[in-house]
N, C-alpha and C positions, 0 to 999 in steps of 0.2 A: 369465550373462545379458548380452546385448550392451549396450555403453555407449550412453548417449543422446548423439546428435550435435547435438541442437537443444534449445533451452530449452522448459520448465524442466528443470534438471539434477537428477540423483539427490541431490546435495548442493547446496543453494541457500540463499539468504537473502533476506529481504524487501526490504532496501534501506538504511535509515538506520543510521548508526553513531554511537557516542559522539563528541562534538566534543572534540578535544584541547585542553588548557589554553591553548596558544598562540593557537589560533583563537578561543576564548572571550574571551581578553584583547584580541585585535585587534578583535573585534566591539564590545566595550565602549569601546575607544579611538575607534573609528569613530563610535559613537553619541554620544560626548562631543565630537566634532569635532576630536579630536587626531590622527586618522589619515585620510588621504584615500581615495577609492575605489580608486585604484591600489594603495595600500598594503594595503588589506583584500584585494583580489583576489590579490595576490601571496602573502599568508599562506594564503588559501584554496587556491591552486594547490599550495603546498608540502604542505599537510595532505592534499589529495586524492592527490597523488603517493604519499605515504607510505601512505595507506589502501589504494590500489589494489595497491601492492607487497605489503602485508600479506595481502590477500585472495588474491593469486596464490601467495604463499609458503605459505599454509595449504592450498592445493589446490583452491580454489573455481574453477569453470569459468565463472562469471559474476561481474562486479564492478560495483559502483556507485560514485558519488562520495561515498557516505555521506550525501547530501543536505546536505553541508557549507555550501552557499551559501544555505540556506533557514533561516527561523525556524520554520516550520510545514510539516508534510508536505503540506498541501493549500492553505492560504490564499495562500501565495506564488504559486501557479499561478492560483487562481481570480480574484484581483484583477487579473491581467493579461489576462483575457478582456475584449474590448470589450463595453460595455454594462453592466458590473458596477462598482459603486463601493463603496469602504469607507465605513462610517457610524460615527457616534459611539456607536451602540448597542453594548452588550456582549453577546455570545453566551456563555452560561454552560452548560457541560456538567458535570453532577454525576459525579465520579469517586470510586472507592472502592478501598481496599486494606485489608490486615489491620489497619492502625493506625487506620483511620477514613476520613473523606472528604478529598479533595484536588481541588477543582474546577479545571477548565480553562476559561479565559476567552479570548476573542478578539474583535477588532472585528467588528461586524456587516457585512452586505452588503446592497446594494440593486441590483435589476435595473432600471436607469433608462434603458436604451437597448436597441436591438436587439442581441442577443448575436451576437458575431462573433469571428473570429480575425484580429486586425490584423497579427500577425506570429507565426511559430512561437515557442512558449514553451519556455524552457530550451534553445534551439538552441545558444548559445555554450557552455553548460554541457556539453551532450552532445558537442560537437566536442572540447572539452578532454579529456573522459573517453575518447573514442575514440582520441585521440592519445596517451593515457597508458598504456592497457592494452598488455600485451605478449603474454600467453597467454590471458587471459579475454575472454569476450564482454561488451562494454559494455552494461549494462542501464539503461534510463531508467524512472523511476517517476513517475507523475502521479496526481492524484486522479481518480476516475471522474466521469462526468457527474452521477451521482446526488448527489454531495456538494454541487454548486451549489444544488440544490433542498433537500436535507436540512438544510443549515445554516441557511438563511433561511426555507424553506417558501414556499408560494404567496403569503403576505402580503408577502414581500419583492419581489414582482414588481409593477411599476407597471402598473396595468390600463389606463392611457391609452396605454402602449406596446404592451401585449399584452392587448387586450380578450378575445381567445380564447387560453386557455392552451396549446392545441394548437400555436399558432404559436411560443410560447416553447420548447416541447419540440423542435419541428422545428429552430429556430435553434440551440438548444443542441447537438443531435446533429450538425448541419452543421458547427458550429465545431470540435467534437471530431474529426469526420471529416477536416477540413482539417488539424488538428494531427497526426493519424495519418499522413496522406500526407506532410506536411512532414518529420516525423522519419524516415520511411522514406527520403525523398529524401536525408537527411543520412547514411544508411547504418545507421540503427538497425534491428536485427533482433530485439531483445528489449525489449518495452514492457510495463509493468505498470500496471494501473488499480487504485489503492488505494480500497477502499470499505468504510467501517464500517457504512453504513446497512443493507446487506443482512443483516449479522449482528445489528445492533441489533434489527431487526424480529422476531427470534426470542424476544425478551424480552417477556413480557406487560406488564411495567411500562412499557417503551418504547412498546409499541403503545397502551397507555392514555393515555400522555402525548401521543402523536401525535393520537389521537382528540380529546383535550381542546383541541388547537390547531386543530381543524377538519379534520384530515387523514383519510385513508381507510386505516386499518391493514390492512384485508383485501386491498386491491388495490395498495398503493403499491409493493411489491416487483415486481409484474407490470409496472407503468409503468416502473420503473427498468430492468428487464431489456429491455423493448421499446426504450427510448431508447439503452441501451448497444449493443444489436444494430444499431440504426440508425446509430450512430456508427462501427461496425466494418464495416458492409456495404460491399463493394467495396474493402476495404483492399488495399494493394499486396501482391503475392506476396513471400514471403521474410521477412515480419515475423511473429514469434510474439508473441502477446498473452496475458497471464495477468491474473487479478484476485486481489487479496489482501483477505480479509474477516476482520476481527477486531472485538472488542467494546470498543475504546478502548484507548489506550496513552499515558499521560502521567505521567511521573515514577513509574513502577512502579505506576500505578493503572489501573483499568478503569471502563467506564461501564455495561456490560450483561452479562447472563448468559443462559444457555440454549443448548441444542443447535441444530443447523441444521435441525431437523425442520420448522419452520413454513414455511421457504422452499425446502426441499431439492428437491422434485419439479420446480418451475418453474426454480429456479436452476440445478441441475446438468443438467437435461434440455433447457433452452432457451437459456441464455446462450452466445453464440457466441464463446467464448474457447478457447484451447488448454490452459489449465491453471488450477487453482484452488488458491491458497494458503489453507489453512484452519487456524484456531486450535484446537489440541487439547492445550494444555499442562496443563490441570487439569480437575477435575470441573465447573467453571463452564462449560466448553465443550461438555458433553454427550458422547454416545458416537458411535461410527462408523457406526451403522445408516443415517443419512441418505445415506451414500456409495453405497448401493445404487442410487441414481438416476443415478449418473455413467455416461454412455454410453461405449462403446468408443471409443478414440482420444483421449480426454481424460485429462490427467494431474492427479493430486491431490498437492499438496505438503503433507505432514503437518507441521503446526507443533507438534512435540512438545517442543521445547526452549524453555524460557521465557526471555524477555529481561527479566523483571521482578525477578529476583534473580540473584545471582552464584553460587549453589549449583549445582554441576555435576551433571547427570543421570547416572544409572547406565546405561552402554551396553547392558547386558543387558535392563534395563527398557525402553529405547527399542526394542530388537529385538522384545521381546514385544508391545509396542503396535503395531508395524508388522505383526506377524503377525495381530493382532486386526483391524486395518483391512483386511488382505488377505482376510478372510472376506466382505467386501462389495464390494471392487473388486480386480481382479487385481494381484498384486505388481508386474507390469511397468508398471502405470499409476500407481505410487506413487513419491514422492520424499520427501525429508526436509529440514526447515528449522527455524529458530526460529519461534515463534508470531507474532511481529511484529518490527518494527524495534527497534533498541536506543535510538533517540533520535528519536521521531516529532516532537518539538519540540526546540528548541535546548537545553533544560534537560537532557534525557537521563534514562534510567532509573538506578536506584540499584544500580550495579555498576561495576566498574573496567574499564579497557581490557584489562587482562590477563585478567579473567574473560570478557569479550566474546570475545577471541581463543580462549580455551580452549573455549568453547561452539561456535564456528565450526569449530575443529579436530575436536571430538568429532563433529560432524555429518558431516564428511568421512570420518572413520575408520569410523563406523557405516555410512555409505552404501557404503563399500568392502567391508565385511564382508557386508552384506546383498545387494548387487547385483553384487559382483565388480568388474569394470572399470566403475566408476560414471561 
């Protein structure tokens, strides 16, 4: 089978990587006021260089900076949008794992001005990554527009600023469209929109919680798809855009369960992206039948390798699952990855750097066996 020459690649990964101890120590020293901004940046630079080298050595064709400069996969970006402020309110997301509950909390947000892009977000971070890679395509990950709304809901929007919520949505998509153009101008050819909301809505408990907050669980995914499409309309030629959809990832815990069935027809059939990173690492993620709605020309990156534990998957079991998925979407439209990042927040999941590398190496080896010149 011919090798893929553009993203997503047969062997790929979601983005975040475990923070090395030296970087965690530097962040703690910086927070305590014992290390200045330049010192922290230098430590981040060194960690990113090592992480990129490791990704290329493993054989991955795309590399990220591991999100090493971030505390959170999404809030670091969202707070830099014009018109959005951090609040003292705490947003609590109930997370679960085999041992019980492990809640994720973050500061709240308020939309207290017209949403806008004052300057390209993560521009310097992407420039550094692009200057660091030698063989891999530099990949930038950002939260999708949906996350701005899903985290705070409509109640976070100041109605004196936006009496009509349609204006909020229009401004949000316009700000994202400006971000897409800006990173493309920087030379970005691989952009990923991370979105938990579209996967959360498959969970009846999450839909009930949304309804209790006054939301519309029957149509919210349709609104999100519409706004993402508006943000991507007219995107520059040459940039490939994917979305990653999981059910929560914090210290090896998750927030939601359920297959992609509830959103699949609209999601796969209408969302204007080039590829879908889908979580399929255990029974909590459901089966592959929803992939029957994926149209020709779109790639599905099967997240079959878990990042929540260090136990290494059986390569033959992975190949059997790829065969199962190929009953619903042609093998040529499939790729392989972990189900999520290894460290969506700075704390990271419960596994070692060595186990992380073993999983990424396994993905490359299985991809080579399945697709040949991956």
